[in-house]
N, C-alpha and C positions, 0 to 999 in steps of 0.2 A: 337248323340240323342239328341232331343231338350227337353232343360228343362222346366219343366213343370211350373216352377215358373216365366216364361218369358211371357209376352203377345204376342200372333203373332203379326208381324209387319204389317203394311197398307198394302203392297203390297200380303200377303198373306190373308187377309181379303178378300180384294178387289177382289182377284183370284176365292177363294171360292164363294163368293157372286156372283158375275157374272156365274159363272157353274151352280150354284143352282136356279140362273132368269132363263137361259139358258133351264136347263133341267125342269123347271116349264112351260114354253113356249111350247117346243117340247112336253110333255105330254098335256099339252091343245090342242095341234094341232092333237093329237092322232096320233102321228109319232113315231116310232123305232127310237135307235140312226142309225140304218143302212140306213133308209130313210131320215134322216137328212143328213148324210154323202153325201149319193149319192146328194142330192137336194142341198146343199152347195160345192159340189166339194171337199170334204175332206175325209179322211179316216175315219172310225168308232173308229178307236184307237184314233185318233185326238179327235174326239167329246166325249168320253170318258174321255182322260185326260183334256179337257176344262172342262166338267159337274164336275169333281173331284174338279177342283181348281188345279190341277198342273203344269198348266204351264201358263205364262203371252200370255195373249190374243193379237196378233195384229189387229190392225185395218182393215184391208184387210179383216180378217179371220173370224172377227165380223162380219163385212157387208155381209160377204158369208154366216153366219148362220142366220142374220136377212132375208134376202133372201131368203134363203132356209126354213124358217119358215112361208113364205109367207106374210112377212111383206115389204111393200115399205121403210118405214122409221124406223129407230131405237129408234123414240122418246118416244114411250111407253115404252119399254124396259128401255131406258136411266132413265128416269121418274122413273120409279119403284127402279133401282139402285140407282139413287139419294135419295130417301126417306130413304132407308136402311141403305146407305153408309156416309151419312152426319153427324151423331154422332160420327161415329168411326174417320172421317176426321177432324172435330172438336178436337176429343180428341187427335189425332195425331199432330195437331198444337200446342195446348196446351204443349204438354209433349216437344215439340219441343223448345219452348220459354223457358221453365223451367231449359232445359237441357243446 
């Protein structure tokens, strides 16, 4: 069981964030998880797990999702992730320096 006094680690924060951003873009495209799974050559279960931040996303899988959403380049999604994750990354680096 997770200790509520601990901060989630960077990997957990990142996986959760990426999942939320992918879900946001899926909804923006008017797609269901099933439609995204089919267009990405993944299973619906994989899409659900990714959107819930339960799995580490491999780069090939990420690119399949990007193309499944109809984007030629991941730049738009990467930029949004960068804007959100940068404060978390800075905090993680500072904590490592102190520790």
